[in-house]
N, C-alpha and C positions, 0 to 999 in steps of 0.2 A: 596439290593434295589429291590423292586418288579417291575414287568414288566410295570404296569401302571405308577408308579412313574418315571421309566426310560424313558418311552415315553414322559412324561410331561417335563422332564429335557431336552431331545433332542429337543423338540419343542421350549422351551425357548431359548436354545443356538442358534438354527437356526434362530429364529426371530431376535435376536440381531445381528447375523452375517450378515443378509441380509438387515439391516437397512442402510439408506443412511448416508454417512459421510460428514463432512464439506468440502466446496469447497476449491480449491487452489487459487492462485493469479488470479484474473479476468482481470488484466491489461495486455495488450499485450506490450511486450518490455519495461517493467517498469524500467529496468536497462540501457536502451539505447545501448545495445550491438549489436542490429540488425540495420544495416545501409545500405542504398542504395537499389536498386531494387531487389537484390537477398538476401532474408532473410538468416542471418547467415554469410554473406560475406560482411564485411565492405567495403565501397567504398574506392578506393585507396587514394583519397584526404583527408581522415580522419584517416589514419592509424598511423601517426607519430606526429601530431601537433594539431592545432585547426583551425576551419573554420566556417563561417556562413552556415547555412543549408537552403535548399529550403522548400517549403510548405510541401512536402511529402518525405523528405530525410529519416526520421526515420520511420521504419516499425511500423504501429499502431498509429502514431501520426500525427496531423496537426499543423504546425507551422504558427503563424500569427504575423506580425510585424506592427508597426505603420508607418505612412507616412513620418516621419521626416528623413532627410538625415542621412545615417550611421546606421540606426536602424537595428538590426539583432539579431538572436538567434544563439549561438555558441555551437558546439559540440567540446569538448576538450578531448584529450587523457591524460593518466598519464604522468607526467613530460613534458608537452607541454611547448613551449616557452612563453605562456601567463601566466606570473607569478602572475597575478591578479585572475586567475581562479583556484579553488582548484583542487588538484588531486582527481580522483573519489573516492567515499567512498569504493566501491568495483569494481572489473572488470576493463575494459580498457577505459571507457568513462563516462563523466558526461555532463550535459547541463547547460549553462548559458543563462539566459533570460535578455535582455537589458531593462533598463528603461531610463537612461540618464547618462550624465557625471556629470556636476556640476550645471545644471539648471533643471527646471521642464518641459523641452521640450517634454519628453516622458511620461508625467503623465499618459497617457492611458496604457502604458506598453505593452511589447510584451508577447506572450503567447504560450503555448502548450496545445492541447486539444485532448481528445479521447472519442468516443461515445461507450457506453456499453449497453447491454440489461440486465435489472435488473427486479427483481420480487417484486410486491407489498407485503407489510407487513413484508419484510425481513430487518433486520438491517445489515448494512455494516460497516466494519472497514477499514479506509484508513490510511496508514502510508507512510511517505516519509522522505527523508533526504534533508535538505537545508543548504546552507552556504552563508555567506556574502562574498563580494569580499575582497580579500587580498589587503589592501589599501596602501601598500608602506609606512608604518609608521604612518598611520592615522587610528584612530578607526572608524569603519563603522557599520551601521545597514542596513540590506536589508529586504524588505517586499514582501511577496507573498500573493496574494488572491487566494483561492480555490473557484471556482464558479460552482454550480450545476444548470443545466437546463434540464428539463424533469423529468419523474418519479414522478411528483407532485411538482417539484421545479421550480421556476422562478427566475433566477439570485440570488439564495441563496448563499451568500458570507461570507466566514470566512477568516480572516487575520492571517498570521503567520509571525514571524520575527526571524532573527538570527543576531548575532553581531560578529565582528572580532576585536581583540585588535590592529591589525596593527603592531604586533611585528615581523612578518615574511614577506617575499616577495612572498611567494606562500602558500596559505592555505593548510593545511594537513588534514588527516582524522580526527584528533582531533577537527577540526573546524566545522565538520558536526553536525547538530542538528536534532534529531528525532522528527517529528511532527505527530500528530494523529488527526483524525476526525471520529466520528461515526454519521451515519445518517440512517434513515429508509425511504425506498421508499413507496409511497402511491399509485402509479399508475404503473402497469406493462408495460414495454416497454423501449424505448431508453432513456438513460440519458447521457448528455454530461458533462464530467469532465474537467474543465479548470484550468490551473495554469497560473496566470498572474502576472508579475512583476510590482510592484508599486513604483514609485519614493519616496525615503526617503532622506530628506536633510542631506548631509554629506559634509565633506571637499573635497570629491572626489566622484566618481560614486558609486551607490548603487545597482548594478546589483546582482541578486540572482542566485545561482546555485542549481540544482536539481539532485538527484540520487535515485535509489532503491525505486520506487513507487510501492506500494502493496495494493490491495483491495481484501478483503475476506468477505464472508457472515458469520455473527456471528451465530454459530450453536445453534439451539434449541435442546431440547431432542426429538428425533424423536419418533413417536408413537410406532414404532417397539421396540425401546429400552425400552420405558416405559412398554409395554406389557411383554417384556422379563424379565425385572427386577421384575415385579409383579409375573411372573411365578416362578422365582428363589426363591423369598421370600416365595411363597406358598409351594414349594418343601421343603425348609429348615424348614418352620414352621411345616409342616406335619411330617418331619423326627424328629424334636425336640419333637413334641407331642408324637410320637410313642416311642421315647427313654424314655420320662418321664413315659409313661404308663408301659413300661417294667420294669423300675426301681421301680415303685410303687408296681407292682405285686411281684417282687423279695423280696422287703422289707416285704410285707404281708406274704409271704410264710416262711420267716425266723423267724417270731414271734411265 
């Protein structure tokens, strides 16, 4: 390979290597493992069972509850005594958002929200796991609304649901349902992402559980990658053309 072609190849490879890569999870504490005022150090009251959380118990999240008596959002550990709350999908903790028991009293629903700084024109991919309450022998369906505010959205709402056959007394990892939502921000700045439990008529309560929330930017082909790919194609094309020329000359000489 000639010096000029070698320099071009090195330029191509360097351009590709320096191109930006896709972002990781933009959600803070999407698996609810960071609890209490010291990040990474779960508060002692949440280490062995389940308990209602305060507005800012969970690092990165704001908890909001309705005004009805007994309304709460619950952080639950694996194998907690709350046999109606599923074991976490992964890790040591999952969240259950209250809506109601057997009436529509909590129709507004309790919620968890987080505010993120996002970029206009970028598509984002949201995934999360949800589960319906293990209903002690009763089939149940739970509903969650995902609400976007900011970034060009105003109460943009998408509903998701999950069901439980009621054949067990404590939901297992097999009862978790993967949910997805894609959206594109039209205004750079803060966007508030809210998960709100919505009452669903059942023979018992319809509270929904959450775990493993993930938000990533959908990668486009960066300009650097496109330029680098063009360079490589050019190098290969020139090499192929030179090889064909040499082959043609050799054939001509052999005649």
